[in-house]
VEXDREN-2710 file (C-alpha; in Angstrom, 1 decimal):
% VEXDREN-2710
k/r/px/py/pz
1/VAL/-128.3/-6.1/98.8
2/PRO/-130.2/-8.8/97.1
3/PHE/-132.5/-7.2/94.5
4/GLN/-135.4/-9.2/92.3
5/ALA/-134.2/-9.5/88.5
6/LEU/-137.6/-8.9/86.6
7/GLY/-135.9/-8.8/83.0
8/LYS/-133.0/-8.7/81.4
9/SER/-133.2/-5.1/80.5
10/MET/-133.5/-4.6/84.2
11/VAL/-130.4/-6.4/84.8
12/ASP/-128.0/-4.8/82.3
13/ALA/-129.1/-1.4/83.6
14/GLN/-128.3/-1.9/86.9
15/CYS/-125.1/-3.9/86.1
16/LYS/-124.0/-3.6/82.7
17/SER/-124.8/-6.1/80.0
18/TRP/-121.0/-7.2/79.8
19/SER/-121.5/-8.2/83.6
20/MET/-120.9/-11.4/85.1
21/ALA/-124.5/-10.7/87.0
22/SER/-126.4/-10.5/83.2
23/HIS/-124.3/-13.3/82.2
24/MET/-125.4/-15.8/85.1
25/TYR/-129.1/-14.2/84.7
26/ALA/-128.8/-15.0/81.0
27/ALA/-127.5/-18.6/81.9
28/ALA/-130.1/-19.1/84.6
29/LYS/-133.5/-17.7/82.8
30/SER/-132.7/-19.9/79.4
31/ALA/-132.2/-23.3/81.2
32/LEU/-136.1/-22.8/82.3
33/PRO/-139.0/-23.8/79.9
34/SER/-139.9/-20.3/78.3
35/GLY/-137.9/-18.7/81.1
36/ILE/-140.3/-19.3/83.6
37/GLY/-140.8/-21.0/87.1
38/ALA/-138.3/-19.4/89.4
39/ASP/-137.7/-15.8/91.0
40/ILE/-134.1/-14.6/90.3
41/TYR/-132.6/-12.2/92.7
42/ILE/-128.7/-10.8/92.0
43/VAL/-126.5/-9.9/94.9
44/PRO/-124.0/-7.2/93.2
45/LEU/-120.6/-7.4/94.8
46/THR/-118.0/-5.1/94.2
47/GLU/-114.8/-5.9/92.7
48/PRO/-111.6/-6.5/94.5
49/SER/-109.8/-2.6/94.5
50/GLY/-106.4/-3.9/94.8
51/GLY/-107.2/-6.6/91.7
52/THR/-106.1/-7.2/87.9
53/LYS/-107.9/-8.2/85.2
54/GLN/-107.0/-11.7/83.4
55/THR/-106.0/-11.1/79.7
56/ARG/-105.7/-13.1/76.5
57/LYS/-104.1/-12.5/73.3
58/ILE/-104.9/-12.9/69.8
59/ILE/-101.3/-12.7/67.7
60/PHE/-102.6/-12.8/63.8
61/CYS/-99.5/-14.6/61.9
62/GLY/-98.9/-17.1/59.3
63/LYS/-99.9/-20.8/59.7
64/PRO/-97.2/-22.8/60.5
65/THR/-96.2/-26.0/58.7
66/GLY/-95.3/-28.7/60.4
67/GLY/-94.0/-27.3/63.0
68/VAL/-92.2/-24.5/61.9
69/THR/-93.4/-21.1/61.6
70/SER/-94.6/-19.3/58.9
71/THR/-92.6/-15.8/57.1
72/ALA/-95.8/-14.9/55.4
73/THR/-96.5/-11.1/56.2
74/ALA/-100.2/-11.4/54.3
75/ALA/-103.1/-13.8/53.9
76/ALA/-102.5/-15.3/50.7
77/ALA/-106.4/-16.0/49.9
78/ALA/-109.9/-15.2/50.9
79/ASP/-111.2/-16.4/54.7
80/THR/-113.5/-16.1/57.3
81/CYS/-112.3/-15.7/60.9
82/THR/-114.6/-16.3/63.5
83/ILE/-113.4/-15.4/67.5
84/THR/-115.9/-16.7/70.4
85/TYR/-114.8/-15.6/74.1
86/ARG/-116.7/-18.0/76.4
87/GLY/-119.3/-18.7/73.6
88/ARG/-119.9/-14.9/72.3
89/GLY/-118.4/-13.2/69.3
90/GLY/-118.5/-13.5/65.8
91/SER/-117.0/-13.6/62.7
92/PHE/-115.7/-11.3/59.6
93/GLY/-113.8/-11.8/56.4
94/ILE/-110.5/-11.6/55.3
95/SER/-109.5/-10.8/51.6
96/THR/-106.3/-11.7/49.6
97/GLY/-103.9/-9.7/50.4
98/ASP/-104.8/-8.5/53.9
99/THR/-102.2/-7.9/56.4
100/TRP/-102.0/-8.9/59.7
101/ALA/-102.2/-5.6/61.0
102/THR/-105.1/-5.4/59.0
103/ILE/-107.2/-8.5/59.8
104/ALA/-106.3/-7.2/63.9
105/THR/-108.0/-3.8/63.0
106/ASN/-111.2/-5.7/61.4
107/ALA/-111.4/-8.2/63.9
108/LYS/-111.0/-5.4/66.4
109/ALA/-114.2/-3.7/64.7
110/MET/-116.3/-6.7/64.7
111/LEU/-115.5/-7.5/68.5
112/ASP/-115.9/-4.0/69.5
113/ALA/-119.5/-3.8/67.5
114/ILE/-120.6/-7.1/70.1
115/SER/-123.3/-6.1/72.9
116/GLY/-122.3/-7.8/76.3
117/LEU/-118.9/-9.3/75.1
118/PRO/-117.3/-9.8/78.4
119/CYS/-114.0/-8.7/77.5
120/THR/-112.5/-5.3/76.3
121/VAL/-110.2/-5.1/73.4
122/ALA/-106.8/-3.7/73.2
123/ILE/-104.9/-3.2/69.4
124/SER/-101.2/-3.5/68.8
125/THR/-100.1/-3.5/65.1
126/GLU/-101.1/-7.5/64.4
127/THR/-101.6/-8.2/68.4
128/LEU/-105.2/-8.1/70.1
129/THR/-105.1/-8.1/73.8
130/LEU/-108.3/-9.3/75.5
131/SER/-109.0/-8.0/79.2
132/SER/-111.6/-9.4/81.3
133/ARG/-114.5/-6.7/82.1
134/HIS/-113.8/-7.7/86.4
135/LYS/-110.8/-7.7/88.6
136/GLY/-110.2/-10.5/90.4
137/LEU/-109.2/-14.7/89.8
138/TYR/-112.4/-16.8/88.5
139/ASP/-113.3/-18.5/85.7
140/ASP/-114.0/-16.8/82.5
141/GLY/-114.3/-19.1/79.9
142/ALA/-112.2/-19.9/77.0
143/VAL/-111.3/-17.8/73.4
144/GLN/-111.7/-19.8/70.5
145/VAL/-110.3/-18.4/66.8
146/ASP/-111.3/-20.3/63.9
147/PHE/-110.5/-19.7/60.1
148/ALA/-112.9/-21.0/57.6
149/ASN/-109.7/-21.7/54.5
150/ALA/-106.7/-21.5/56.8
151/ALA/-105.0/-24.1/54.4
152/ALA/-105.6/-21.6/51.5
153/SER/-105.3/-18.3/53.3
154/GLY/-102.2/-19.4/55.2
155/CYS/-103.9/-17.0/58.2
156/ALA/-103.4/-18.1/61.6
157/ALA/-103.9/-17.0/65.1
158/SER/-101.0/-17.3/68.1
159/CYS/-102.1/-17.0/71.9
160/GLY/-98.3/-16.1/73.2
161/SER/-95.3/-18.2/73.0
162/ILE/-93.3/-20.0/75.9
163/THR/-89.7/-19.6/76.2
164/TYR/-86.5/-21.7/77.3
165/THR/-83.1/-20.0/78.1
166/GLY/-80.4/-21.0/79.4
167/THR/-78.4/-24.5/78.7
168/ALA/-79.2/-27.3/81.4
169/GLY/-76.9/-27.9/84.0
170/VAL/-78.8/-30.6/85.2
171/GLY/-81.4/-32.8/83.6
172/GLY/-85.1/-33.0/84.5
173/THR/-88.7/-32.6/83.2
174/ALA/-90.4/-30.1/81.5
175/SER/-94.4/-29.9/82.0
176/LEU/-96.8/-28.2/80.1
177/ARG/-100.5/-27.6/81.0
178/LEU/-102.4/-26.6/77.8
179/GLY/-105.9/-26.1/78.5
180/VAL/-106.8/-29.2/81.1
181/ALA/-104.5/-31.3/78.9
182/ALA/-100.8/-32.0/80.2
183/THR/-98.1/-33.4/78.5
184/SER/-93.7/-33.4/79.3
185/PHE/-90.5/-34.1/78.1
186/SER/-87.1/-34.9/79.8
187/VAL/-84.2/-32.2/79.6
188/THR/-81.0/-33.5/79.5
189/ALA/-77.7/-31.9/80.8
190/SER/-76.3/-29.8/78.7
191/ASP/-79.7/-28.9/76.6
192/THR/-79.6/-25.8/75.0
193/ALA/-82.6/-23.4/75.0
194/ILE/-83.0/-24.0/71.2
195/VAL/-83.5/-27.8/71.8
196/SER/-86.0/-27.5/74.5
197/ALA/-88.0/-25.7/72.3
198/GLY/-88.1/-28.2/69.9
199/HIS/-88.8/-31.1/72.2
200/CYS/-91.4/-28.5/73.6
201/VAL/-92.7/-28.8/69.9
202/THR/-92.6/-32.5/69.6
203/ALA/-94.7/-32.6/72.4
204/ILE/-97.2/-30.3/71.6
205/ARG/-97.5/-32.1/68.0
206/ALA/-97.4/-35.2/69.4
207/ASP/-101.2/-35.3/70.2
208/GLY/-104.4/-33.8/70.0
209/TYR/-103.9/-30.4/72.2
210/GLN/-105.7/-26.9/72.0
211/ASN/-102.3/-25.5/70.7
212/ASP/-100.6/-26.1/68.3
213/ALA/-96.9/-25.1/67.9
214/ALA/-93.6/-23.8/66.4
215/VAL/-90.1/-22.8/65.7
216/PRO/-88.2/-20.8/63.3
217/ALA/-87.0/-23.0/60.4
218/VAL/-83.2/-22.0/61.9
219/PRO/-84.4/-21.0/65.7
220/SER/-82.0/-18.5/67.0
221/ASP/-83.5/-19.0/70.2
222/GLY/-85.9/-20.5/72.4
223/VAL/-88.8/-19.2/71.6
224/VAL/-92.0/-21.6/70.8
225/THR/-94.9/-19.8/69.2
226/LEU/-98.3/-21.1/70.2
227/TYR/-101.4/-21.6/67.9
228/TYR/-105.2/-21.4/68.2
229/VAL/-106.4/-24.9/66.5
230/THR/-109.3/-24.3/64.4
231/GLY/-112.5/-25.7/66.8
232/ARG/-111.0/-26.3/69.9
233/PRO/-111.7/-23.8/73.0
234/CYS/-108.3/-22.6/74.4
235/ARG/-108.0/-21.7/78.0
236/ALA/-104.6/-21.5/80.5
237/ILE/-101.0/-22.5/79.1
238/SER/-98.3/-22.2/81.4
239/ALA/-94.6/-24.5/81.5
240/THR/-92.8/-25.3/84.1
241/LEU/-89.3/-27.1/84.8
242/GLY/-88.8/-29.7/87.7
243/GLY/-87.2/-32.8/88.8
244/GLY/-84.0/-31.1/89.1
245/VAL/-83.3/-28.8/86.3
246/THR/-81.1/-26.4/86.8
247/VAL/-79.5/-22.9/84.8
248/GLN/-82.2/-23.4/82.0
249/THR/-85.5/-21.8/82.7
250/VAL/-89.0/-21.3/81.0
251/ALA/-92.1/-18.7/80.6
252/ALA/-95.1/-18.7/79.4
253/ALA/-96.5/-15.4/77.6
254/CYS/-100.0/-16.2/77.1
255/ASP/-103.1/-15.6/78.9
256/VAL/-102.2/-14.0/82.4
257/PRO/-104.7/-14.6/85.1
258/GLY/-106.8/-12.1/87.1
259/THR/-105.8/-11.4/90.7
260/GLY/-107.8/-10.1/93.9
261/SER/-111.0/-12.2/95.6
262/PRO/-114.0/-10.1/96.5
263/SER/-115.5/-9.0/99.9
264/VAL/-118.4/-10.6/100.5
265/SER/-119.2/-10.1/104.1
266/SER/-121.2/-7.4/103.9
267/SER/-123.3/-9.4/101.5
268/MET/-123.7/-12.1/103.7
269/ASP/-124.5/-10.1/106.4
270/LYS/-127.5/-8.7/104.3
271/LEU/-128.5/-11.9/103.6
272/SER/-128.1/-13.3/106.5
273/SER/-130.5/-10.4/108.3
274/ASP/-132.5/-11.0/105.2
275/GLU/-136.2/-13.0/106.4
276/ASN/-136.7/-14.4/102.9
277/ALA/-135.2/-17.5/102.2
278/TYR/-133.4/-18.2/98.7
279/LYS/-133.6/-21.7/97.9
280/ALA/-130.3/-22.7/95.0
281/TRP/-127.6/-20.3/95.3
282/ALA/-125.0/-19.5/92.2
283/ALA/-121.6/-17.9/92.8
284/PHE/-118.5/-17.5/90.8
285/PHE/-116.2/-17.1/93.6
286/GLN/-114.0/-20.4/94.7
287/ASP/-111.7/-18.4/97.2
288/THR/-111.5/-20.5/100.7
289/THR/-112.6/-17.2/102.4
290/SER/-115.6/-15.9/100.4
291/LEU/-116.8/-19.7/100.0
292/SER/-116.2/-20.2/104.0
293/ALA/-118.5/-16.9/104.3
294/ALA/-121.3/-18.2/102.1
295/VAL/-121.3/-21.6/103.7
296/THR/-121.2/-19.9/107.2
297/THR/-124.5/-18.0/106.2
298/ILE/-126.3/-21.0/105.1
299/GLU/-125.6/-23.2/107.8
300/ASN/-126.0/-20.3/110.3
301/ALA/-130.0/-19.9/109.2
302/GLU/-130.2/-23.7/109.6
303/ALA/-129.1/-23.5/113.1
304/VAL/-131.9/-21.3/114.3
305/GLY/-135.2/-23.9/114.7
306/THR/-137.6/-20.7/113.8
307/LEU/-135.7/-20.0/110.7
308/GLU/-134.6/-22.6/108.7
309/LYS/-134.1/-21.4/105.3
310/GLY/-133.8/-24.5/103.2
311/GLN/-130.6/-23.3/100.9
312/MET/-128.4/-24.7/98.7
313/LEU/-125.4/-23.1/97.5
314/PHE/-123.6/-24.7/93.8
315/LEU/-120.6/-23.9/92.2
316/CYS/-118.4/-25.6/89.5
317/SER/-115.4/-26.1/88.2
318/THR/-114.2/-26.7/84.6
319/GLY/-110.6/-27.5/85.2
320/SER/-109.1/-30.9/85.0
321/LEU/-109.7/-33.6/87.8
322/VAL/-105.7/-32.8/88.9
323/ASP/-107.3/-29.0/89.4
324/ILE/-110.0/-30.2/91.4
325/ALA/-107.7/-32.7/93.4
326/ALA/-105.9/-29.3/94.3
327/ALA/-108.5/-27.2/95.2
328/ALA/-110.5/-29.8/97.2
329/LEU/-113.2/-27.5/97.7
330/PRO/-115.8/-28.9/99.7
331/ALA/-113.0/-29.9/102.3
332/SER/-111.2/-26.4/102.0
333/THR/-114.2/-24.8/103.5
334/THR/-115.1/-23.4/107.5
335/PRO/-117.1/-25.3/108.4
336/ALA/-116.1/-28.1/105.7
337/MET/-118.8/-28.9/102.7
338/THR/-118.3/-32.0/103.2
339/SER/-120.4/-31.7/106.7
340/SER/-123.4/-30.6/104.9
341/ALA/-125.8/-32.0/102.2
342/ARG/-126.5/-28.4/101.3
343/TYR/-123.6/-27.7/98.5
344/GLY/-123.3/-28.6/94.8
345/VAL/-119.4/-28.3/93.3
346/GLY/-119.7/-29.6/89.9
347/PHE/-117.1/-30.6/87.3
348/TYR/-117.3/-30.2/84.0
349/GLN/-114.0/-30.4/82.6
350/GLY/-113.1/-28.8/79.4
351/HIS/-116.3/-26.5/79.0
352/PRO/-115.9/-23.9/77.1
353/ASN/-118.4/-21.4/79.1
354/ALA/-117.2/-20.0/82.8
355/GLY/-117.9/-23.0/85.5
356/TRP/-120.3/-19.7/87.2
357/GLU/-123.0/-19.7/84.0
358/ILE/-123.2/-23.7/84.6
359/ALA/-123.5/-23.4/88.2
360/ALA/-126.2/-20.8/87.6
361/ARG/-128.4/-23.0/85.2
362/VAL/-128.0/-25.6/87.8
363/ALA/-129.3/-23.6/90.5
364/ALA/-132.0/-22.3/88.7
365/VAL/-133.8/-26.1/87.6
366/VAL/-133.2/-27.0/91.2
367/ALA/-135.0/-23.9/92.6
368/ALA/-137.7/-24.6/89.6
369/GLN/-138.6/-28.3/90.2
370/SER/-141.6/-28.3/91.5
371/ASN/-141.8/-32.5/91.8
372/LEU/-138.9/-32.7/95.1
373/ASN/-138.5/-36.3/94.1
374/GLN/-137.0/-35.4/90.5
375/ASN/-133.3/-37.5/90.2
376/PHE/-131.4/-35.3/88.7
377/ASN/-129.4/-37.6/87.4
378/GLY/-129.0/-37.5/83.4
379/PHE/-130.9/-34.1/83.8
380/ARG/-130.8/-32.0/80.6
381/LEU/-129.3/-28.7/80.7
382/VAL/-130.9/-26.3/77.8
383/THR/-130.4/-23.0/76.9
384/ASN/-132.3/-20.8/74.0
385/SER/-130.9/-19.1/71.1
386/ALA/-129.8/-16.1/72.6
387/VAL/-127.7/-17.5/75.3
388/PRO/-124.2/-19.1/74.4
389/PHE/-124.0/-22.7/75.8
390/GLY/-121.5/-24.8/73.7
391/VAL/-120.3/-28.7/74.8
392/PRO/-116.3/-29.6/75.7
393/HIS/-114.6/-30.7/72.6
394/LYS/-114.3/-34.2/72.7
395/ALA/-110.5/-33.8/73.4
396/ASP/-111.2/-32.2/76.2
397/ARG/-113.5/-34.3/77.7
398/ALA/-113.1/-36.6/81.1
399/SER/-112.9/-39.8/81.4
400/ARG/-115.3/-42.2/82.8
401/SER/-112.7/-42.8/85.1
402/ASP/-112.0/-39.2/86.1
403/LEU/-115.7/-38.6/86.5
404/ASN/-115.9/-42.0/88.8
405/THR/-113.5/-40.3/90.6
406/ALA/-114.3/-37.0/91.2
407/ILE/-117.5/-38.4/92.6
408/ALA/-115.9/-40.8/95.1
409/SER/-113.1/-38.8/96.3
410/TYR/-113.8/-35.2/95.5
411/TYR/-117.4/-35.0/96.0
412/HIS/-118.2/-33.1/93.1
413/PHE/-120.9/-33.8/91.0
414/PRO/-120.0/-34.6/87.1
415/LEU/-121.4/-33.4/84.0
416/ALA/-121.3/-34.8/80.6
417/VAL/-122.1/-34.8/76.9
418/ASP/-124.9/-37.4/76.6
419/SER/-125.8/-39.6/73.7
420/GLY/-128.0/-36.9/72.1
421/GLY/-125.2/-34.2/72.2
422/TYR/-127.1/-32.2/75.5
423/ASN/-124.8/-30.4/78.8
424/SER/-126.4/-33.2/81.3
425/ILE/-125.8/-34.0/84.7
426/VAL/-124.0/-37.3/85.7
427/ARG/-125.2/-37.7/89.1
428/SER/-126.7/-35.2/91.6
429/ASN/-124.3/-35.5/94.2
430/THR/-123.8/-33.2/96.9
431/THR/-120.8/-32.7/99.3
432/TYR/-121.7/-34.7/101.9
433/LEU/-119.8/-37.3/103.1
434/ALA/-121.7/-39.4/104.8
435/GLN/-120.7/-40.9/108.0
436/GLY/-122.3/-45.0/107.1
437/LEU/-125.3/-46.0/105.4
438/ASP/-128.1/-44.7/107.1
439/ASP/-127.1/-41.4/105.9
440/ARG/-126.0/-42.2/102.5
441/ALA/-129.4/-40.5/101.0
442/LEU/-127.9/-37.0/101.9
443/GLU/-125.2/-37.2/99.2
444/LYS/-128.0/-36.5/96.8
445/TRP/-130.2/-33.1/96.1
446/SER/-133.5/-34.9/96.2
447/CYS/-132.8/-36.3/99.6
448/ARG/-132.2/-32.3/101.0
449/LEU/-134.8/-30.7/98.7
450/MET/-137.6/-33.6/100.5
451/LEU/-136.1/-33.4/104.0
452/ASP/-136.3/-29.1/103.7
453/PHE/-140.1/-29.4/101.9
454/PHE/-141.2/-32.3/104.8
455/ARG/-139.8/-29.8/108.0
456/ALA/-141.4/-26.7/106.2
457/ASP/-144.4/-28.3/105.6
458/LEU/-144.7/-29.8/109.0
459/ARG/-144.4/-26.2/110.6
460/ALA/-146.6/-24.6/108.4
461/ASN/-149.4/-26.7/108.6
462/LEU/-148.9/-27.1/112.8
463/PHE/-148.7/-23.5/113.2
464/LEU/-152.1/-23.1/110.7
465/LYS/-153.8/-26.0/113.4
466/PHE/-152.4/-25.3/116.9
467/GLY/-150.8/-21.7/116.8
468/SER/-153.8/-20.0/118.1
469/LYS/-154.6/-23.1/121.0
470/SER/-153.2/-23.6/124.6
471/ILE/-151.8/-26.9/125.7
472/LYS/-153.8/-29.0/128.0
473/GLN/-151.4/-31.8/129.0
474/PHE/-152.9/-34.1/132.0
475/SER/-156.8/-33.7/130.7
476/ASP/-158.3/-33.7/127.4
477/PRO/-159.4/-30.7/125.4
478/ARG/-163.4/-29.7/125.6
479/THR/-163.4/-27.1/123.3
480/THR/-161.6/-26.7/119.6
481/ASN/-159.3/-24.2/121.8
482/CYS/-157.3/-26.8/123.3
483/VAL/-155.1/-29.2/122.2
484/LYS/-153.1/-32.3/123.5
485/PRO/-149.4/-33.4/122.5
486/ASP/-151.6/-36.6/121.1
487/GLY/-153.7/-34.0/118.9
488/VAL/-150.0/-33.0/117.8
489/LYS/-148.8/-36.0/116.9
490/ALA/-152.0/-36.9/114.9
491/ALA/-152.0/-33.9/113.0
492/VAL/-147.8/-34.8/112.2
493/TYR/-149.0/-38.4/110.9
494/SER/-151.6/-36.9/108.4
495/CYS/-149.0/-34.8/107.2
496/ILE/-146.7/-37.6/106.7
497/SER/-149.2/-39.6/105.1
498/ARG/-149.7/-37.2/102.5
499/TRP/-146.7/-37.0/101.5
500/ASP/-146.4/-40.3/101.3
501/THR/-149.9/-41.5/99.3
502/ALA/-150.2/-38.2/97.6
503/LEU/-146.7/-36.6/96.5
504/ASP/-144.8/-39.6/96.2
505/TYR/-142.1/-38.2/98.4
506/PHE/-142.7/-40.3/101.8
507/ASP/-141.4/-43.9/102.0
508/GLY/-143.8/-45.8/103.8
509/ALA/-145.9/-43.6/106.4
510/GLU/-147.9/-46.6/108.0
511/ALA/-144.4/-48.2/109.3
512/VAL/-143.3/-44.9/111.2
513/ARG/-146.9/-44.2/112.6
514/ASP/-146.0/-45.6/116.3
515/ALA/-142.1/-43.5/116.2
516/ILE/-144.0/-40.6/116.0
517/LEU/-143.4/-38.6/119.7
518/ALA/-145.3/-35.5/120.8
519/GLY/-144.6/-34.1/124.6
520/VAL/-144.8/-31.5/126.8
521/LEU/-140.6/-31.2/127.4
522/VAL/-138.7/-28.4/127.6
523/SER/-141.4/-25.4/128.3
524/PRO/-145.1/-25.4/129.5
525/ASN/-145.9/-23.3/126.3
526/ARG/-144.0/-26.0/123.8
527/ILE/-145.0/-28.9/122.2
528/ASP/-141.7/-31.2/121.4
529/VAL/-142.1/-32.9/118.1
530/GLU/-139.7/-35.8/117.0
531/ALA/-140.7/-38.0/113.6
532/PRO/-138.9/-40.0/111.1
533/PHE/-138.4/-38.1/107.9
534/ARG/-138.1/-41.2/105.6
535/THR/-137.6/-39.9/101.6
536/VAL/-137.7/-41.6/98.5
537/LYS/-134.6/-42.2/97.0
538/ASP/-132.7/-42.0/93.8
539/ILE/-131.9/-44.5/91.2
540/ASP/-128.2/-44.2/91.0
541/GLN/-127.3/-48.0/89.4
542/LEU/-129.6/-51.0/88.0
543/VAL/-127.4/-53.4/88.2
544/VAL/-128.0/-56.7/85.8
545/ALA/-126.5/-60.1/85.8
546/GLY/-127.7/-62.3/82.9
547/ILE/-127.8/-65.6/83.4
548/GLN/-127.3/-68.7/80.7
549/SER/-130.1/-71.1/80.7
END
């Protein structure tokens, strides 16, 4: 059941300060000027009973040199280590001579003291295991481990390892996914596990990926140790063998994704029967079943002519272009989100926060926007000092070509770091797949928002004017108690004229005046109205051609 969040203390009391609900609320409020402008409601969900939690590792160790692991057992000089999980974390000091186990103990103490940390921390000698607070498969952001004086202290942290076993009988390709980046190397017949491990290290160290990699100076097996890189948020890591490679195998032992999806059916039933309309939704789930239930709920509310809530749903993916292509979220739901302009699926490659935190910010600014003709292209998403909202590392950001592909091929709205260093919406497009030139405007948020306003405003005004009157179809009204369809038609034009001249939402009221129709067609107690709704349009491009003269 949705409840109105009247402050963070209330949300923390009902949902816990470390919960997804609390962090979504904080993100949404921080996106608004002084936290004001929209009423925020939260719909708590029960985590999947049979699911598991995502885990990450932080293993303190010596800093590798040139792709070779260190044999050091303690810090060679003082240092400061900073650990953040989805932007939330802190720093602690390292003294000369601190063993890796001592550093891990101090790291755990620092993390345990952070209110609202989105994970629990377990320790085993030099290894910390970070477990998400909630069960389920969902985006839980990035982990970052930084050392201020690693060159002198020799300190490092590993996020896990990749292990090759066996000798390749048939060659092929070894593929690696390091967060949003991908790389590969060739495996030839007779390559041993040690050889493949060496090639893996070379491939990872050949470019500016989120991880460093190393093997011992004299390796005895195919284990590759992976490391956090200072200044780089670290996301999911995977390794596969393809192209016909046989006998040899590979396994990554780094982060372990959570499993399970929430049951949203009960919550959607409650929202369906709720007379209130919630203008902008933000969701964390991206499984087809849950999303289809949400889409069905929103579309069903629009199908009832006396209801028409005017709601939109926002999501966001922080994966790569390959990831959003594989997920194909807009087309995967039933009904498909591509058949409606009520959905916005974001694409913000490599952002250190969770995608649902970004979606909460977008939903908040849309709900709070009083100017419905707002062109959200280039709109900056802000935060406050209490809520972390970083930017993707430059090496992880999507290319201009990928941003355009996300729009044109996968119906996502892209986000990027603008010239001022702010997180911003590049193009505010919906998931709608236009059928031609006439409905291209529905590909933008502002069009959907203005059309919803037209419908709601017209309904309210007509009901206020005529809700208590009677219909005269064949003669003129003699009192104020009756109205003819032509009187309703005049009232409709009055609204349209106001949208044009006073609000700048409508484009060309006078030109559509004669196209407004009103008549008794279906029932003697019903007046049907048809009117063109012609919104102003976002400027997406300004094309300049310079002519030499």
